[in-house]
N, C-alpha and C positions, 0 to 999 in steps of 0.2 A: 825722049824728054817726057817727064811727068806732066800730063795734061792739066793737072791741078795747079801747076805753076804758071801755065801759059797766061792767064789773066794778069798776074802780077808782072810778068815780063812785058806785056803790052803796055801796062801803066807806066813802067819805068822807061820804055821806049818813047812813050808820049812825053814824059817829063824831059827826056833828052832832046826830043824834037822841038818842044816849046822853048827850051833854053837856047838852042841853036838859032831859033827864029827871033831871039831877043826879048822873049817874055820873061817877066819875073815869076818864079815858080816856087811853091812849097810842096812838100810831100808829107803826108800823114801815114803813119805806120802803126798797125796794131802790135803792141809790144807785150801785152799780157791780157789774159782772159780768165774769168772765173765763172763756173756754172755754165748755164746755157748761153753761149755767145754766138751771134749770128755769123761772124767771120773769124777765121783762124788767125793766130799770131803770124805776122809777116804780110798780112793783107795791106794793100796800099791804096791811097787816094791822092791824086795829083791835082793841084789847084793853081790857077794863075791869078794875077792881081785883079782881073775883071770878074772873078768868081766862076770862071769856066772850070769844070772838073771832069775827071775820068777815074774810074775805079770805084772801090767800095771798102769801107772799114766796118760797116755795120749792116749790110743788106738793106740800106736805105733809111734806117730808123734814126740815126744821128748825123747823117751826112750834112744837113743844113748847118748845124752847130759847128761841125768840124770845118766846113768851108769858111764860115765866118771867122773862126779863130785863125785859120790858115792865112786869110787876107791880112789879119792883124800881124801875123808873124812875118809876112812878106814886107809889110810897112815898116816894122821896127827891127827886123832881123833877129829877134830874140826867140829861140825855140820854146815850145810849151809842151807840158805833159797834161793831157786831158784825161779825165776819168768819168765814165758814165755807168750807172748801175740802177738796178730796180728800186733801190731805196733812195735814190737821188731824185729830187723833185724835177730837176732839169731832164733827167732821163725819161720820166713819165711824160713831160711836156713834149719832148721830141720823139717819143714813141718806143723807147727801149724798155718794154714791159715784159721781156722774155724770161726774166728771172735771173739773168746773168749780169756780169759787169765786164767792161772792157777798159783798157788803158791805151791811149793813142798818143804817140809822140809826133809832134808837128815841127818841121824845120824848114827853113828857107834853103833852097839849093843855090850855091854860088858858082 
C-alpha cells in the first residue's frame, strides 16, 4: 500500500467508526488546489457535531474554519464548497498565507 494514502484511510476509518457509534459526522475533502497548497487533493478531515475532528485539509492553517462549517453542514444537511486562498481575507485571518488556494467540499455522512 502507498504509505502516503495511509493517513486518509485512517481518517475514513474514523468516520466509519464514529457513524457506527451513532455520532453525526461530516467529512471535508480537498477537491482542488492551486499554487503552493499545504495538503494534496484527496486529503480528508472528519468532524462530528461536537467539533471533534481528525485528519487535515490544510496542514492546520484553515482547520478551525472548516470544522465550524462542517458543524453547520451536520446541522442542516446541506453540503458546502469552501475556498481559501492567499488573496482571501479569511485565509489570512486563519493563516493560509502560503501563496496557494484550496477548495474543500464538506458533506454530511448519512
